[in-house]
N, C-alpha and C positions, 0 to 999 in steps of 0.2 A: 868323803864325797865319792860317789860312783864315777869311775873313769870309763867313758864310752869311746871305743876305738873306731876311728875312721881312716881308711887308707886313701891316699891321694898320690898323684903323680905330677911332677913338674912338666909343663909344656912350653915349647919354644915358639911355636907358630901362633899367630893371632888372625883375626878377621872372621867375617860372617861365613865364608865358605868353609873355613877350618872348623868353625863351631858346628855347622851342619854336618860335616863329615864325622866329627866326634860323636854327635848324637846318634847318627846311624850306626856307629860302632858300639853303642851302648854306654857311652861316657857322657858326663855332664861337664861342660866347661865352667870354670869357676875362677875366682880371684882371691888371693890371700894378702891382706894388708894389716897394718897396725902401727902403733907408735914406734918410731925408730926402725920400721920395717919397710923396705921397698916393695911396692906392689908386685906380686908374683903370680903369673898365670899358671893355673893347675887344672887337673881334671879329677873327677871321682866317678866310680862305677854307678851307673843309674840303678842297677839292680840292688847293689849294696845300700845305696842311699834310700831307696824305696822301703827296704826292710828296716833300716835303722831309724828313719824318720817317724815310723809308727810308735816308737818308744822314746824319742827325744822330746823332752819338755822344753818350754820356752826358757831362754837364757841358760840352757845347759852348757857345761864346759865339755868340749870334745877333745880327746887325745888324738891328734892327727899324726899319722905315720906317713911322712912325706918322702917319696922316692925321687931322688935326683940322680939319674943314672943308676949305678949300683949302690949308691949311698942312701941310707935311710935316716931321716931326722925326725925327732919328736917335737911337735908344737902343740901348745894349749890354745884352742880356738873356740870362738862362738859363731853362730850363724847370725849375720846382720841383715841379710836381705835375700829373698828367693824370688826370681822372676819366673812366671808361669805362662804357659800358652793360654790364651783367653778361652778358647772353646773346650779343649780336652783337659785343661788344668795340668798339663805336662810341665815338669820342671825344665826350664831352658838355661838358667844360669844361677849360680849361688855366690854370694859374697861372704867370705869368712874373715873374721877379725881375730888376729893373734893377740893374746892377752898374757900378762905376767901375773902369776899367782900371788906375787907380793906387792902388786900395784893396784890402787883404787881405780874402779871403773864406774861409769854411769850406765844404768840399765832401766828399762821400763818394766814395772811390776804390776800385774793385774790386781784389781781390788774386788773382793767378793763380800757381799753382805750376807750375814747369817742371822738366825733367830727370827722371831715373829713379834709384831707390835702387840702390846698388851695395854690394859687399863684405858685411860682416856685417849690414848693414841691409837687404839685398835682400829678405828675407822679412818686413820690418817693416810695421807698419800706419801709414799716414799719417793723422794726426789734425789736420785744419785747424780751428783754433779761431775764426779771423776770416776772413770772406769779403770784407769790405771794411773800410776804415779812414778816419776823418775826418782831413783835413789842412787846413792853413792856408797860403795862398799868394796871389799875384796871379793874376787871371784868365788872363793870358798864360802862366803857368807851371803850369797844372793838368795833372797827368799823365793820360794816357789810361787807364793801369792800372799796377799795381805787380807786378812779376814777382819771384818768389823761387825760386832754384835749389836743389832738394833733393838733387841728385846727390852733394854732398859731405857730407851728414849721415850720422851713424852712429846705431846703435840707442840710443834714449834722448835723442838730441840735440833741441834746440828752436831756433827762430828767434824772437826777441823784437822788439817794436816798436822798441826802442832801437838795434837793429842795422841798421835801414833808414835809408839816407841818400840824399836827393835834393836837389841844389842848389836853393835858393830855396823849398824845401817843408818846412814844420814839421809833425811828427806831433802831433796833438791827443791821441791815446790815450796812456796811461801807458807809459813806456819798458820796464817789466818785464812787460808783458802779452805772453803767448805767442801767436804767430800760427800756428805749425805745430809739431807734435811727432812724432817717430818712435817708436812704441810697439811692444812685442812683440805679434805677431798672434795668439798662441795656436795656433800651427801644429799642435800635437799634437791638439787637439780637432778641427781641420779634417780631419786625416788620418783620425781615427776616423769622422767623419761620412761621408767619401768611401767608406771601407771598408764601412760599413753600407749605403750606397746601392748598392754593387756587389753585395752579397749579395742585395738585393731584386731586382735586375735578373736575376741568375742564376735 
């Protein structure tokens, strides 16, 4: 697994005025927390974060080098939440979660549909009920995404959570929850609508 290095510094002062001062100095105020970890106020370089965030994928594990005085500590962390300015989308604050590489964690994984409908389902309507799903696994086994091939599905067919199997990964969602369904598209209504539009054009 790729190790992404992020440098951070411990901060002792809190408050809105301190946060504004840090941002003017090119730093982003942040917080580090986790299981058996007391919340720790920290800062990261705004410039470094801007460059790094372009390559950091969702649920990536970061190797945080945390400076506390002259002492450096290494922490494995994930990004849990990013607060942004409404207008300029500027990063205002980041929440980091410290994780253990030997302890199971719950994360949200995006679901991507691949393939195209064929046969009797070709004119069907793809109804995707879940765009993401919560899973439980070790940090080293977090899937980048979950792909579901719909090319073999027929009209009325569905794919449920219980049909997804990934080694080392447990689905937290109920097994009977539908992820995607192929429904009738109501083609007759669409044809009528197209005909009406053609008459208006003429």
